[in-house]
N, C-alpha and C positions, 0 to 999 in steps of 0.2 A: 417841314423839316428844318433843322438848324444845327449849327456846329455845337457839339458838346465840349465844354472846357470848364476848368476850375480857375477862376480869376486869381485866387490866392496862390495856386501853383505857378501861374504865369508871373505873378508879382515876385515870387521867390526866385525864379529863373532869371528874369530880366532885371530885377533889383529896383524896379520903379513901376508906378501905375501907368496905364496906357494913355496915349493921347487919343481923344475921341475925334474921329475925322468927320463927324457930323454934329451939329449943335444939339440934336435931339438924342438923348441917352438911349431911348427905346429903339433906335434904328440899329444899333449894335455894330458899328464900324469902328475898329480900333487899330492903333499903331503902337508897336513896342520896338525898342532897340536896346542893344547891349554892346558895350565895347570891352574887350578883354585887355589884359596887361600888355599884349603885343601890338595893340592898336587895331586889331581886326574887329569890325563891327558887323553884327548880324541885325537885320531888321525884319519884322514880321507885321504884316497888316492882314486883317481878315474882316469879312462881312458875315456876321453870325447867320442871318436869315437867307442870304444869297448863297451861302455855303462856298464862298470863294476865299482864297488865301494867297498871299504873295510873300515871298521871302527873298532876301538879298544878302550878299556878303560884300563888304567894302573895306578897303584900306586907304587911309588918308583921303576920305571922301571920294574915292574912285571905285565904282562898282565893278566887281570882278565876276560875280555870279548873281543871276536873278531868275526867278521862276514864278509863274502864276499857276495855281492849282484850282481846280473846280471840283464840285461834288465832295467837298471835305466833310467827313463824318465827325471826326473829333481831333482835338489837340490834347495829348495826354503826357503829363510829366512822369518820367521814369528816372529816378535819381537826378543827375544833372543833364538829362536829355529830354528833348521834347519830340514826341512822336506825332506825325501828321498822317492821319489815315484818310484815304479817299474811297468812295464807293466804287466797286467794280474795277479796282486797279490792283495789280499784282505786287506792287512795292509800296512801302511806307517811306516817307522822307523823315529824317531824324536830324535835329539840330543838337549838337553836343556843345555844352557850355564850359566844361572843366575837363582837363586843365586849361585847354585853349579851345576856341570856337572852331568847329568844322561841321560840314553837312555831309551826310552819307545816306544811303538807301539800304533797306532790308526787305527781303522777300516776305510777303505776307504768308504766314503759316496756313497750309491747307489749300493754297492756290497754285 
C-alpha cells in the first residue's frame, strides 16, 4: 500500500515543489511548506510507502501545533483544502489554505 496523492494538486496548494527528504526519488519521502499573508506557516511531510504523514503550524518559526499520522490512505485537494484520510480512523484532518491557514477535523461519513 501507499499514500495516494496528486503531485500537481500539492504544487497548486503549497505553491512550490517539495523538498525530497531522501536522495533517492523512488523512496517517496517529501516535505512541503506554505506561509500565508499573516505569517502562519503550515508544513507537511509524508512517506508514501510507509503511509506516514506529519504536519505542523508555526508562527515566526515557533511551532504551535504538530501531529504525526499513520496508516494514511490519501491526500486529496478539495478547492483550497487538503484532506488527509487515515485507514480505520473516524475523522479526517483538513488543512485549509485560503483565506488563511488553519487545520480542522471532519467526521468521516458512514463511520
